C-alpha positions as CSV (number, residue, x, y, z in Angstrom):
1,M,-21.6,78.1,-10.3
2,L,-19.8,80.9,-12.1
3,Q,-23.2,82.4,-12.6
4,A,-23.4,83.5,-9.1
5,V,-19.8,84.6,-9.0
6,S,-20.6,86.4,-12.0
7,R,-22.8,88.7,-9.9
8,L,-20.2,89.8,-7.8
9,P,-19.0,93.8,-8.0
10,A,-16.1,94.4,-10.8
11,R,-13.2,95.4,-8.6
12,C,-9.7,94.6,-8.1
13,P,-8.4,93.4,-6.5
14,R,-10.9,92.6,-4.2
15,P,-9.9,90.8,-1.4
16,F,-9.5,92.2,1.9
17,L,-12.2,95.0,1.8
18,A,-13.6,96.3,5.0
19,T,-17.0,96.1,5.5
20,R,-19.1,97.5,8.5
21,P,-21.1,95.0,10.3
22,R,-25.1,94.8,9.4
23,N,-25.9,94.7,13.0
24,V,-24.7,98.0,14.3
25,R,-27.0,100.7,14.1
26,R,-26.4,104.1,13.2
27,Q,-26.3,106.7,16.4
28,G,-29.9,108.2,16.1
29,Q,-31.7,104.9,14.8
30,A,-32.3,103.3,18.2
31,G,-36.1,103.0,19.4
32,G,-37.2,106.6,21.0
33,G,-34.3,108.2,19.6
34,G,-31.8,107.4,22.5
35,K,-28.3,106.8,22.1
36,A,-27.0,103.6,20.6
37,G,-24.3,101.7,22.4
38,P,-20.7,101.7,20.9
39,P,-20.5,99.8,17.4
40,K,-18.8,96.5,17.8
41,K,-15.9,95.8,16.3
42,S,-15.7,93.1,13.3
43,F,-13.0,90.9,12.4
44,T,-11.6,92.1,8.6
45,I,-8.4,91.4,7.0
46,K,-6.7,94.6,6.1
47,G,-4.1,93.7,3.4
48,R,-2.6,91.3,1.7
49,E,0.1,90.6,4.1
50,D,-2.5,89.9,6.4
51,A,-4.1,87.2,4.9
52,V,-0.6,85.4,4.1
53,Q,0.1,85.2,7.5
54,M,-3.3,83.7,8.1
55,R,-2.7,81.0,5.2
56,A,0.8,80.5,6.5
57,E,-0.7,79.9,10.3
58,A,-3.6,77.6,8.8
59,E,-1.2,75.2,7.1
60,A,1.3,75.2,9.9
61,P,-0.3,76.0,12.7
62,F,2.6,74.5,15.1
63,R,5.7,75.9,13.2
64,S,5.7,79.3,15.1
65,L,5.8,76.9,18.4
66,R,8.5,75.2,16.7
67,L,10.3,78.1,16.5
68,V,10.1,79.1,20.1
69,L,10.7,76.2,21.6
70,S,13.8,75.3,19.2
71,G,15.1,79.1,19.8
72,F,15.1,78.9,23.5
73,S,16.5,75.4,23.8
74,V,19.8,76.8,21.5
75,V,19.9,79.5,24.2
76,S,19.4,77.2,27.4
77,A,22.4,75.0,25.6
78,S,24.6,77.6,24.8
79,L,24.3,78.9,28.5
80,G,25.5,75.7,29.4
81,F,28.2,75.5,27.2
82,L,29.4,79.0,28.5
83,I,29.0,77.8,32.1
84,S,30.6,74.6,31.9
85,I,34.3,76.6,30.2
86,P,35.1,78.0,33.6
87,Q,34.3,74.4,34.8
88,L,37.1,72.9,32.7
89,I,39.4,75.6,33.2
90,G,39.1,74.7,36.9
91,A,39.2,70.9,36.4
92,L,42.4,71.4,34.2
93,G,43.9,73.6,36.8
94,G,43.5,71.3,39.5
95,A,41.0,73.6,41.8
96,A,40.1,71.8,45.0
97,S,36.3,72.4,44.4
98,A,36.4,71.6,40.8
99,L,34.5,69.1,38.9
100,P,35.7,66.0,37.8
101,L,37.2,66.3,34.6
102,E,35.2,63.7,32.6
103,Q,32.2,64.9,33.9
104,V,32.8,68.5,32.6
105,Q,34.0,67.0,29.2
106,Q,30.5,65.1,29.1
107,N,28.6,68.4,30.0
108,L,30.5,70.0,27.2
109,A,29.6,67.4,24.6
110,I,26.3,67.2,25.7
111,D,25.7,71.1,25.2
112,A,27.2,71.3,22.0
113,G,25.3,68.6,20.7
114,A,21.9,70.5,21.7
115,I,23.4,73.2,20.1
116,A,23.5,71.6,16.7
117,L,20.5,69.9,17.1
118,F,18.1,72.6,17.7
119,A,20.0,75.2,15.7
120,F,19.6,73.0,12.7
121,A,15.7,72.6,13.6
122,F,15.3,76.0,14.0
123,R,17.0,76.9,10.9
124,Q,15.0,74.2,8.9
125,D,11.6,75.3,10.0
126,W,13.2,79.5,9.5
127,L,13.9,78.4,5.5
128,A,10.4,76.5,5.3
129,R,8.8,79.6,6.6
130,D,10.3,81.8,4.1
131,K,9.5,79.8,1.3
132,Q,5.9,79.2,2.5
133,L,5.6,82.9,3.1
134,A,7.1,83.6,-0.5
135,R,4.8,81.0,-2.3
136,L,1.9,82.5,-0.5
137,Q,2.9,86.0,-1.7
138,R,2.5,84.6,-5.2
139,E,-0.8,83.2,-4.8
140,E,-2.2,86.5,-3.1
141,T,-0.6,88.1,-6.2
142,L,-2.3,85.8,-8.5
143,G,-5.3,85.9,-6.8
144,A,-5.7,89.6,-7.0
145,L,-5.0,89.8,-11.4
146,P,-8.3,90.9,-13.3
147,I,-10.3,88.6,-15.6
148,R,-13.4,88.9,-17.5
149,L,-16.2,86.1,-17.9
150,A,-17.9,85.5,-20.9
151,S,-20.7,87.4,-19.9
152,G,-18.5,90.6,-19.4
153,K,-18.2,90.4,-16.2
154,Q,-14.8,91.6,-14.9
155,L,-13.5,90.1,-11.3
156,C,-10.7,89.3,-9.4
157,L,-9.0,85.6,-9.9
158,G,-9.2,85.0,-6.0
159,D,-13.0,85.9,-6.2
160,L,-13.5,82.3,-7.9
161,R,-11.8,80.8,-4.9
162,G,-14.4,77.9,-3.6
163,S,-16.4,77.6,-6.8
164,A,-13.7,77.0,-9.9
165,R,-10.5,75.4,-10.4
166,V,-8.4,77.7,-12.9
167,V,-6.2,76.1,-15.1
168,L,-3.8,79.2,-16.6
169,A,-2.1,78.4,-20.3
170,A,0.2,81.2,-20.9
171,G,2.4,81.5,-24.2
172,T,2.0,82.7,-27.4
173,R,-1.8,83.3,-29.0
174,Q,-0.8,79.9,-31.0
175,Q,0.5,78.1,-28.0
176,V,-2.7,78.5,-25.9
177,A,-5.1,78.2,-28.8
178,E,-3.2,74.5,-29.0
179,A,-4.0,74.3,-25.1
180,L,-7.3,75.0,-25.5
181,A,-7.9,72.8,-28.6
182,A,-6.2,69.9,-26.6
183,A,-8.6,70.0,-23.9
184,A,-11.8,69.8,-26.1
185,P,-12.3,66.2,-26.0
186,F,-12.4,66.2,-22.2
187,R,-14.2,69.5,-21.8
188,D,-17.7,68.0,-20.4
189,A,-16.0,66.3,-17.8
190,L,-13.8,69.2,-16.8
191,V,-17.0,71.6,-16.8
192,K,-18.2,69.1,-14.3
193,S,-15.1,69.4,-12.3
194,G,-15.5,73.1,-12.2
195,V,-12.2,73.6,-14.3
196,L,-12.3,77.0,-16.0
197,F,-9.9,78.0,-18.6
198,V,-7.6,81.2,-18.9
199,A,-5.7,81.6,-21.8
200,V,-2.9,83.9,-21.2
201,P,-1.1,85.1,-24.6
202,I,1.6,87.1,-22.9
203,Y,4.3,86.6,-25.7
204,E,4.3,87.8,-29.4
205,D,4.1,84.7,-32.0
206,G,7.7,85.1,-32.4
207,D,9.2,85.1,-29.3
208,A,8.6,81.5,-27.9
209,S,7.9,79.6,-30.6
210,G,7.3,79.8,-34.0
211,T,11.3,79.9,-35.4
212,K,13.0,78.3,-37.8
213,E,15.3,76.6,-35.0
214,T,11.9,75.2,-33.1
215,Q,10.4,74.1,-36.3
216,A,13.7,72.1,-37.1
217,A,13.8,70.7,-33.6
218,A,10.4,69.4,-33.9
219,G,11.4,67.4,-36.9
220,A,9.9,69.9,-39.8
221,Q,11.3,69.6,-43.0
222,P,12.7,72.8,-44.5
223,G,10.6,72.7,-47.5
224,A,7.4,71.4,-46.3
225,E,4.2,73.2,-45.7
226,A,3.6,74.3,-42.5
227,E,-0.1,73.5,-41.0
228,A,-2.2,76.3,-40.0
229,P,-1.9,77.9,-37.0
230,L,-4.6,77.7,-34.8
231,T,-6.4,81.1,-33.4
232,L,-8.0,81.7,-30.0
233,P,-11.6,82.1,-30.7
234,P,-13.8,85.0,-29.0
235,L,-15.5,84.3,-25.8
236,T,-19.0,83.1,-26.1
237,A,-22.1,82.8,-24.4
238,A,-21.4,78.8,-24.4
239,D,-18.1,79.7,-22.6
240,Q,-19.9,80.9,-19.6
241,R,-18.8,78.1,-17.2
242,W,-15.5,76.8,-19.1
243,R,-13.6,80.2,-20.2
244,A,-12.4,83.1,-19.1
245,E,-10.0,86.1,-20.7
246,P,-7.2,88.0,-19.0
247,V,-7.5,91.8,-18.0
248,R,-4.3,94.1,-17.9
249,L,-1.7,91.4,-19.8
250,Q,1.3,93.4,-18.7
251,D,0.3,92.4,-15.0
252,W,0.0,89.1,-16.2
253,Q,3.3,89.1,-18.1
254,A,4.8,90.3,-14.7
255,W,3.6,87.4,-12.6
256,F,4.8,84.6,-14.9
257,A,8.1,86.3,-15.3
258,Q,8.7,86.4,-11.7
259,Q,7.3,82.5,-11.7
260,L,10.5,81.6,-14.0
261,S,12.7,83.3,-12.2
262,Y,12.0,80.7,-9.4
263,S,12.6,77.6,-11.4
264,A,15.3,76.7,-13.9
265,K,13.4,73.7,-15.3
266,A,10.3,76.2,-17.3
267,K,10.9,76.8,-20.4
268,P,8.4,79.8,-21.8
269,E,9.0,78.6,-25.6
270,N,7.3,75.7,-24.7
271,G,4.4,77.4,-23.2
272,L,3.5,77.4,-19.6
273,F,0.5,76.2,-17.6
274,V,-0.5,76.9,-13.9
275,G,-3.5,74.8,-12.4
276,L,-5.2,75.6,-9.3
277,R,-7.1,74.3,-6.4
278,L,-10.5,75.2,-5.5
279,D,-8.9,77.5,-2.5
280,G,-6.6,79.2,-4.9
281,R,-3.6,77.3,-4.3
282,V,-1.1,75.9,-6.9
283,R,-2.0,72.3,-7.9
284,S,0.6,71.8,-10.7
285,S,2.6,73.9,-12.8
286,G,5.4,73.4,-15.7
287,S,5.9,73.3,-19.4
288,G,3.8,72.6,-22.4
289,V,0.0,71.9,-22.4
290,P,-1.8,71.0,-19.3
291,P,-2.4,67.7,-18.7
292,W,-6.1,68.1,-19.6
293,R,-6.7,63.6,-19.4
294,R,-5.5,63.7,-15.5
295,Y,-7.7,66.5,-14.6
296,S,-10.6,65.1,-16.1
297,L,-9.8,61.6,-14.3
298,E,-8.6,62.6,-11.0
299,L,-10.7,66.0,-10.1
300,A,-13.9,65.4,-8.3
301,P,-17.1,66.6,-9.6
302,L,-18.8,69.6,-8.3
303,E,-22.3,68.6,-9.7
304,G,-24.2,65.4,-10.7
305,D,-24.3,62.0,-9.1
306,D,-20.8,61.9,-8.7
307,K,-20.0,64.9,-6.6
308,W,-17.5,63.8,-4.1
309,V,-16.7,60.2,-4.4
310,G,-13.4,58.7,-3.9
311,F,-10.9,59.1,-0.9
312,F,-9.1,61.8,-2.6
313,D,-12.1,63.8,-3.0
314,G,-11.4,65.9,0.1
315,F,-7.8,66.6,-0.7
316,D,-9.0,68.2,-4.3
317,G,-7.7,65.7,-6.3
318,R,-4.1,64.2,-6.6
319,V,-3.0,66.1,-9.5
């Protein structure tokens, strides 16, 4: 699985490289030296924005249609409301050809209700669209961050889409080492499910934990001997399908800092984790250690006799 991915070229960000279609011949290569026909245009994604728009359309294919219909409904009801105002003036003034006052009032009430209803629907869809685009933009930015496999091959996180369920653990070196140690009892099951662990030590050991206040909150006695801190072991050949390490930690730190600005519940002093689906979408995130037990029980295996069994396997697990 990851062995095949590791053969990809080490270029970041990878997504959206335009390539010349293989079936297009160069001029002068046609039989008999004749002129080749015009090259066929290939479908390529030119940038991250295009990818975000395409993913947004795939997730909510009818949202654009709903926005158009809601918008036109608001405009139509507003015109009807404006037309009913002169009719109301004529009915109140007792004009000879004026509509009955009750009918005009009914028309105004219907138009006002339609404006309020369709404006509310338009606003809800628009806010949902903005929220979705912001989430997809963050996911695309995350997919462009570089990592290094145990084999030494460097690639972008987005290159693993479709082949690995990446789990990120960010914090101090001790916190990410503790997250790795907590996953040890479930390693075999997680590897079969395609989980790839990436430890991201973006904080110094004194920035997020390890202070006297934190130890006191954890119930440690002032004079008690502290346990030896865990250390993050280096990558080995046995970690090829299990672990990877980040490259350019400042970019990873900037991404996690942006996520913290969107969430008031996440506390960096407890460590952070982000679990991704096979397609690169965020499955779960929060503070503390990743829920390794739930991952091992609920994520469908990608290999073996138990591959893709269960009703929820097509949804990439419920976690």
